[in-house]
ZABALUM-577943 format. One record per residue (C-alpha): residue number from 1; residue in three letters; x negated, y, z negated. Coordinates in steps of 0.2 Angstrom, whole numbers. Example, Ala and Ser with C-alpha at 12.3 -4.5 7.8 and 13.67 -1.06 7.14 Angstrom:
   nr  rest      X      Y      Z
    1   ALA    -62    -22    -39
    2   SER    -68     -5    -36
***
This chain:
   nr  rest      X      Y      Z
    1   MET   -623   -273   -327
    2   ASP   -615   -288   -335
    3   THR   -602   -292   -322
    4   GLN   -595   -308   -338
    5   ASN   -591   -297   -353
    6   SER   -583   -282   -338
    7   ILE   -574   -298   -334
    8   CYS   -567   -301   -347
    9   ARG   -564   -281   -352
   10   LEU   -554   -283   -335
   11   SER   -544   -297   -340
   12   ILE   -542   -291   -360
   13   THR   -536   -275   -351
   14   SER   -524   -284   -336
   15   VAL   -515   -293   -351
   16   TYR   -516   -277   -360
   17   CYS   -505   -267   -349
   18   ILE   -495   -284   -344
   19   THR   -488   -286   -362
   20   SER   -483   -266   -365
   21   PHE   -476   -267   -347
   22   LEU   -466   -282   -350
   23   VAL   -458   -273   -368
   24   CYS   -455   -259   -359
   25   VAL   -447   -270   -347
   26   LEU   -437   -281   -361
   27   PHE   -433   -261   -367
   28   ILE   -424   -256   -355
   29   PHE   -416   -272   -353
   30   SER   -410   -272   -372
   31   ILE   -400   -256   -367
   32   ILE   -392   -259   -353
   33   PRO   -377   -269   -355
   34   ALA   -378   -285   -347
   35   ASN   -364   -288   -336
   36   ALA   -363   -267   -331
   37   SER   -358   -270   -311
   38   ASP   -361   -259   -295
   39   ILE   -346   -248   -291
   40   VAL   -335   -256   -279
   41   SER   -323   -245   -270
   42   ILE   -305   -247   -271
   43   SER   -296   -236   -260
   44   THR   -306   -223   -250
   45   ALA   -291   -221   -237
   46   GLN   -288   -204   -234
   47   ASP   -288   -189   -239
   48   GLY   -284   -190   -259
   49   GLN   -282   -207   -269
   50   LEU   -278   -198   -286
   51   PHE   -275   -202   -305
   52   PRO   -281   -220   -305
   53   GLN   -273   -230   -323
   54   GLY   -273   -249   -323
   55   VAL   -269   -267   -332
   56   SER   -278   -281   -335
   57   ASP   -270   -293   -325
   58   GLY   -276   -308   -338
   59   GLN   -288   -319   -327
   60   ASP   -303   -308   -330
   61   GLY   -296   -295   -316
   62   ALA   -287   -280   -317
   63   ILE   -271   -271   -306
   64   ILE   -273   -252   -303
   65   ILE   -261   -241   -298
   66   TRP   -264   -226   -289
   67   GLU   -253   -207   -281
   68   ASP   -258   -209   -263
   69   TYR   -259   -194   -250
   70   ARG   -265   -203   -234
   71   THR   -247   -198   -227
   72   ARG   -251   -179   -229
   73   LYS   -236   -173   -231
   74   HIS   -229   -180   -246
   75   TRP   -236   -191   -261
   76   ASP   -233   -212   -261
   77   ILE   -238   -226   -273
   78   TYR   -249   -237   -272
   79   GLY   -257   -255   -282
   80   GLN   -273   -265   -283
   81   ARG   -281   -282   -289
   82   ILE   -296   -288   -292
   83   ASP   -300   -302   -299
   84   ASN   -318   -307   -310
   85   THR   -329   -306   -295
   86   ASN   -326   -290   -289
   87   ASN   -314   -297   -274
   88   LEU   -299   -286   -269
   89   LEU   -284   -296   -267
   90   TRP   -271   -287   -259
   91   GLU   -271   -279   -243
   92   PRO   -285   -267   -240
   93   ASN   -285   -248   -245
   94   GLY   -271   -253   -257
   95   LEU   -252   -263   -257
   96   PRO   -240   -249   -254
   97   ILE   -227   -250   -270
   98   SER   -217   -232   -267
   99   VAL   -218   -224   -248
  100   ALA   -198   -218   -249
  101   ASP   -198   -198   -245
  102   ARG   -205   -183   -251
  103   ASN   -217   -188   -267
  104   GLN   -217   -201   -282
  105   ARG   -229   -191   -293
  106   ARG   -235   -194   -314
  107   LEU   -238   -216   -315
  108   ARG   -237   -224   -329
  109   ILE   -238   -246   -330
  110   ILE   -239   -257   -341
  111   GLY   -242   -279   -341
  112   HIS   -234   -294   -343
  113   ASP   -240   -312   -339
  114   THR   -232   -312   -320
  115   HIS   -232   -295   -317
  116   ILE   -234   -277   -319
  117   ILE   -220   -263   -321
  118   VAL   -223   -246   -316
  119   VAL   -213   -228   -318
  120   TRP   -215   -214   -308
  121   ASN   -204   -195   -304
  122   ASP   -197   -196   -288
  123   ARG   -189   -183   -278
  124   ARG   -184   -191   -262
  125   GLY   -166   -184   -268
  126   ARG   -175   -168   -263
  127   SER   -161   -158   -275
  128   SER   -170   -164   -292
  129   TRP   -184   -175   -300
  130   ASP   -179   -194   -303
  131   ILE   -186   -206   -313
  132   TYR   -187   -225   -303
  133   ALA   -197   -243   -308
  134   GLN   -204   -256   -299
  135   ALA   -211   -273   -302
  136   ILE   -226   -282   -292
  137   ASN   -231   -299   -296
  138   LEU   -249   -306   -294
  139   GLU   -246   -310   -280
  140   GLY   -245   -294   -273
  141   GLU   -225   -297   -269
  142   ILE   -213   -282   -274
  143   ARG   -198   -293   -288
  144   TRP   -185   -278   -288
  145   GLU   -178   -265   -272
  146   LYS   -188   -259   -259
  147   ASP   -195   -241   -266
  148   GLY   -191   -245   -283
  149   ILE   -174   -245   -290
  150   PRO   -168   -229   -301
  151   ILE   -166   -229   -317
  152   CYS   -160   -210   -319
  153   THR   -154   -199   -305
  154   ASN   -143   -190   -315
  155   THR   -143   -169   -304
  156   ALA   -153   -162   -316
  157   ASP   -175   -163   -316
  158   GLN   -181   -179   -326
  159   SER   -200   -178   -328
  160   THR   -216   -185   -340
  161   GLN   -209   -203   -343
  162   ALA   -219   -216   -354
  163   ILE   -218   -236   -354
  164   LEU   -217   -250   -364
  165   SER   -215   -270   -362
  166   ASP   -198   -273   -370
  167   GLY   -209   -290   -374
  168   GLN   -195   -304   -365
  169   GLY   -203   -298   -346
  170   GLY   -193   -283   -346
  171   ALA   -198   -262   -352
  172   ILE   -192   -246   -358
  173   PHE   -193   -228   -352
  174   VAL   -193   -215   -361
  175   TRP   -191   -196   -349
  176   GLU   -188   -177   -351
  177   ASP   -171   -172   -343
  178   GLU   -164   -156   -341
  179   ARG   -143   -163   -342
  180   ASN   -138   -153   -356
  181   SER   -149   -135   -354
  182   ALA   -165   -132   -342
  183   GLU   -171   -124   -356
  184   PHE   -173   -136   -371
  185   GLN   -174   -155   -364
  186   ASP   -168   -167   -373
  187   LEU   -177   -184   -372
  188   TYR   -171   -199   -362
  189   ILE   -171   -219   -364
  190   GLN   -169   -234   -353
  191   ARG   -170   -253   -352
  192   VAL   -172   -263   -339
  193   ASN   -173   -283   -338
  194   SER   -188   -294   -330
  195   THR   -177   -296   -313
  196   GLY   -174   -276   -314
  197   GLU   -158   -272   -322
  198   THR   -153   -260   -333
  199   LEU   -146   -262   -346
  200   TRP   -141   -249   -357
  201   GLU   -129   -233   -352
  202   ASP   -132   -228   -333
  203   ASP   -144   -212   -330
  204   GLY   -151   -218   -351
  205   ILE   -145   -213   -368
  206   PRO   -154   -197   -377
  207   VAL   -166   -199   -393
  208   HIS   -158   -184   -403
  209   LEU   -151   -170   -395
  210   SER   -155   -154   -401
  211   GLU   -158   -135   -397
  212   THR   -175   -137   -397
  213   LEU   -189   -142   -382
  214   GLN   -192   -161   -382
  215   SER   -209   -167   -372
  216   ASN   -222   -176   -369
  217   PRO   -213   -193   -375
  218   ILE   -224   -205   -382
  219   LEU   -218   -227   -384
  220   ILE   -226   -237   -398
  221   ALA   -221   -254   -401
  222   GLY   -216   -257   -420
  223   GLY   -210   -275   -425
  224   GLU   -203   -289   -409
  225   THR   -188   -281   -410
  226   ASP   -190   -260   -413
  227   PHE   -199   -246   -406
  228   TYR   -202   -230   -407
  229   VAL   -205   -213   -399
  230   VAL   -216   -196   -403
  231   TRP   -214   -182   -395
  232   TRP   -217   -162   -398
  233   ASP   -204   -152   -404
  234   VAL   -207   -132   -401
  235   VAL   -196   -119   -410
  236   GLY   -198   -103   -402
  237   HIS   -215    -97   -401
  238   GLU   -221   -102   -419
  239   GLN   -215   -118   -421
  240   TRP   -221   -134   -413
  241   HIS   -221   -151   -423
  242   ILE   -222   -168   -422
  243   MET   -208   -179   -421
  244   ALA   -205   -197   -422
  245   HIS   -190   -210   -420
  246   LYS   -186   -228   -422
  247   LEU   -174   -237   -412
  248   SER   -171   -257   -409
  249   HIS   -174   -265   -392
  250   GLU   -153   -262   -390
  251   GLY   -155   -244   -391
  252   VAL   -149   -241   -407
  253   LYS   -158   -229   -420
  254   LEU   -162   -237   -436
  255   TRP   -168   -220   -447
  256   ASN   -156   -206   -451
  257   GLU   -161   -193   -443
  258   PRO   -179   -189   -433
  259   ILE   -195   -188   -444
  260   LEU   -206   -174   -446
  261   VAL   -222   -180   -445
  262   SER   -233   -161   -444
  263   PRO   -233   -152   -457
  264   SER   -217   -140   -458
  265   GLU   -226   -122   -455
  266   GLY   -237   -118   -439
  267   THR   -239   -125   -423
  268   GLN   -244   -143   -418
  269   GLY   -248   -153   -403
  270   ASP   -258   -165   -391
  271   HIS   -253   -181   -401
  272   ARG   -258   -197   -398
  273   VAL   -250   -212   -405
  274   VAL   -257   -231   -409
  275   SER   -247   -244   -421
  276   ASP   -255   -248   -436
  277   GLN   -256   -265   -434
  278   ASN   -242   -266   -451
  279   GLY   -225   -262   -441
  280   GLY   -226   -243   -443
  281   LEU   -240   -230   -434
  282   ILE   -256   -217   -432
  283   VAL   -250   -203   -427
  284   VAL   -267   -190   -422
  285   TRP   -261   -173   -415
  286   GLN   -269   -154   -414
  287   ILE   -265   -139   -425
  288   TYR   -267   -125   -416
  289   GLU   -277   -108   -427
  290   ASN   -277    -95   -413
  291   PHE   -285   -108   -399
  292   ILE   -301   -106   -405
  293   ASN   -306   -115   -423
  294   ASP   -290   -129   -416
  295   GLN   -294   -144   -429
  296   LEU   -287   -162   -429
  297   TYR   -277   -171   -439
  298   ALA   -266   -190   -443
  299   GLN   -251   -195   -450
  300   ARG   -249   -215   -454
  301   ILE   -229   -216   -454
  302   SER   -224   -233   -463
  303   PRO   -206   -244   -453
  304   GLU   -195   -236   -463
  305   GLY   -202   -218   -459
  306   ASN   -209   -215   -475
  307   LYS   -227   -204   -473
  308   MET   -243   -213   -481
  309   TRP   -255   -201   -483
  310   LYS   -256   -183   -488
  311   GLU   -240   -175   -485
  312   THR   -249   -164   -471
  313   GLY   -260   -177   -463
  314   VAL   -279   -181   -465
  315   PRO   -290   -169   -458
  316   ILE   -302   -180   -446
  317   CYS   -313   -164   -442
  318   THR   -314   -146   -446
  319   ALA   -328   -143   -439
  320   ASP   -330   -124   -431
  321   GLY   -324   -120   -415
  322   ILE   -311   -130   -404
  323   GLN   -309   -150   -407
  324   LYS   -297   -158   -394
  325   ASN   -294   -170   -381
  326   ALA   -294   -183   -392
  327   ALA   -292   -203   -385
  328   VAL   -288   -214   -401
  329   VAL   -289   -234   -404
  330   SER   -284   -246   -417
  331   ASP   -297   -252   -427
  332   GLY   -292   -270   -429
  333   ASN   -291   -265   -448
  334   GLY   -276   -255   -449
  335   GLY   -285   -239   -446
  336   ILE   -291   -231   -431
  337   ILE   -304   -224   -422
  338   VAL   -302   -207   -413
  339   GLY   -316   -199   -398
  340   TRP   -312   -181   -393
  341   ARG   -320   -165   -387
  342   ASP   -331   -153   -399
  343   GLU   -335   -141   -397
  344   ARG   -344   -135   -413
  345   ASP   -361   -130   -404
  346   ILE   -364   -121   -388
  347   TYR   -359   -136   -377
  348   SER   -343   -144   -380
  349   ASP   -348   -160   -387
  350   ILE   -340   -180   -389
  351   TYR   -338   -184   -406
  352   ALA   -328   -199   -417
  353   GLN   -321   -205   -433
  354   ARG   -315   -218   -440
  355   ILE   -300   -219   -453
  356   ASN   -296   -234   -462
  357   ALA   -279   -241   -466
  358   THR   -277   -228   -482
  359   GLY   -284   -212   -473
  360   THR   -301   -212   -479
  361   LEU   -314   -205   -469
  362   LEU   -327   -221   -466
  363   TRP   -340   -212   -456
  364   GLU   -349   -193   -456
  365   LYS   -338   -179   -464
  366   ASP   -333   -173   -447
  367   GLY   -336   -184   -435
  368   ILE   -351   -196   -428
  369   PRO   -359   -188   -412
  370   ILE   -358   -196   -396
  371   CYS   -364   -188   -383
  372   THR   -372   -170   -387
  373   VAL   -384   -168   -374
  374   GLY   -385   -150   -364
  375   GLY   -369   -146   -354
  376   HIS   -353   -151   -358
  377   GLN   -345   -169   -362
  378   ASP   -325   -169   -360
  379   ARG   -310   -179   -359
  380   PRO   -315   -195   -369
  381   PHE   -308   -214   -366
  382   ILE   -307   -225   -379
  383   VAL   -304   -243   -380
  384   ALA   -306   -260   -389
  385   ASP   -319   -272   -382
  386   GLU   -329   -286   -393
  387   ASP   -328   -292   -409
  388   ASP   -328   -275   -419
  389   LYS   -336   -266   -405
  390   PHE   -327   -249   -393
  391   PHE   -330   -243   -380
  392   ILE   -330   -225   -376
  393   ALA   -331   -216   -357
  394   TRP   -329   -197   -353
  395   LEU   -333   -183   -342
  396   ASP   -350   -174   -343
  397   TYR   -357   -157   -338
  398   ARG   -376   -161   -341
  399   GLY   -382   -154   -326
  400   ASP   -369   -140   -326
  401   PHE   -379   -126   -335
  402   GLY   -373   -112   -324
  403   GLU   -382   -112   -308
  404   LYS   -374   -128   -302
  405   SER   -357   -138   -307
  406   VAL   -361   -156   -305
  407   ASP   -350   -169   -314
  408   ALA   -351   -184   -318
  409   LEU   -343   -200   -327
  410   TYR   -354   -208   -344
  411   CYS   -350   -221   -356
  412   GLN   -354   -228   -373
  413   GLN   -351   -242   -386
  414   ILE   -353   -243   -407
  415   ASP   -347   -256   -418
  416   ILE   -336   -253   -432
  417   ASP   -349   -245   -442
  418   GLY   -351   -231   -430
  419   ASN   -368   -237   -425
  420   LEU   -374   -232   -407
  421   MET   -375   -249   -396
  422   TRP   -383   -241   -379
  423   GLU   -396   -229   -377
  424   GLU   -395   -212   -383
  425   ASP   -383   -198   -376
  426   GLY   -373   -214   -366
  427   MET   -376   -221   -349
  428   ALA   -372   -218   -333
  429   ILE   -356   -224   -324
  430   SER   -359   -214   -309
  431   THR   -367   -197   -306
  432   HIS   -360   -199   -283
  433   ASP   -358   -181   -279
  434   GLY   -344   -175   -276
  435   GLU   -329   -169   -292
  436   HIS   -324   -182   -303
  437   PHE   -311   -185   -311
  438   PRO   -306   -191   -329
  439   PRO   -309   -211   -331
  440   TYR   -299   -222   -336
  441   VAL   -303   -237   -346
  442   ILE   -295   -257   -342
  443   SER   -300   -271   -356
  444   ASP   -290   -284   -362
  445   GLY   -301   -284   -380
  446   LYS   -314   -296   -375
  447   GLU   -323   -296   -359
  448   ASN   -315   -290   -348
  449   LEU   -319   -270   -346
  450   CYS   -315   -259   -333
  451   VAL   -318   -241   -328
  452   ILE   -306   -234   -314
  453   TRP   -309   -218   -307
  454   SER   -306   -204   -294
  455   ASN   -321   -195   -285
  456   SER   -318   -180   -270
  457   GLN   -337   -184   -264
  458   ARG   -329   -190   -245
  459   ASP   -314   -183   -246
  460   SER   -301   -176   -257
  461   GLY   -300   -193   -267
  462   ASP   -306   -210   -270
  463   ILE   -302   -224   -282
  464   PHE   -319   -234   -288
  465   LEU   -322   -245   -304
  466   LYS   -334   -252   -311
  467   ARG   -334   -266   -320
  468   PHE   -345   -267   -338
***
């Protein structure tokens, strides 16, 4: 036996194996985001903590709020702040924001430099649902009245509230209101300043009184001193529209009448809204075709209330099957990127499309596939990440093929040209046992990006966070 040659051959083989191993390791790390962190428990109090939302704290951390059932009697509101090294800064398992009698539900949040403002639906009056709000500073100190200030306590029901920063430390609120009709509710609005003082009429002012059913309002900023209200307007069983109105920060209506965003005929709904970064707005909605072949459309509205794209809107996707549960974000150039659940195949997948400021589709017709792995994918959430990059998270049932129900959370990063930046079909955020609820993503558009969610592995639900 030639020992010297054997050793040489062994050495060459070893070097080859080691080199191949290192190449594989480098490849693996090249597709894993370098700053992906471990999962952090935000609240694991007994029973249910559900439906988390959050904002950046402006210091590379985040503030998270959620609905909390730890009393096992009624729903309360709790919050937590986490810093950039994943230290929890407020009380363990969360700071109580409102623990008034009976239920507080359907939370919404905005952030300012020094504090956050939370609004919710409140049943403390027992006879009806009202709207309450609270401000909390970054140190976790309650700024307004204990358990919140009343925004609207009219004796009728109020619900489905939304919130927008007024740019001066306060907030603008909108909600569905039944004071004129329990069947055809209207939308009302109110503004509060940074000290919690309401600035308009008690219990709010109407956006536009009508004989139709107004619901699902969304607020979006226009210029520095105005904003838009966009809502779903229902007329009977065959006329469902998307409407918009423009108002000043003084509550003055800036258009003579609301404008019809969607086509005048047919049934449309499930709208999403972003700014066009030029004082106007872009609306995405679903057109219902017997709930068998539903499609997504978009329209851009100028500050003057003019439709900037085709009269009936631009089709985002008209592939076979249903396209729904859209998520939309500005592309940073006056256009949008839309992600959605797509049922053109046996299992629902996640697709996306980019539309520029002129209404031109920039990626493949009917969208590019973000995740088409077996099993259903649903409820995408998309935000701007780094420069010209975007982050999408979704609820994933790739382990569910009819025999065992398994769900998880996955994510993907894409660039502005629609290229997938990480491994095909996405990276796992969480594959824990138990039911995952849809993800909520917090981003400052720079380097601070967190995914938050609720999972029922231990009990009815706990709140978790993972940083990317």
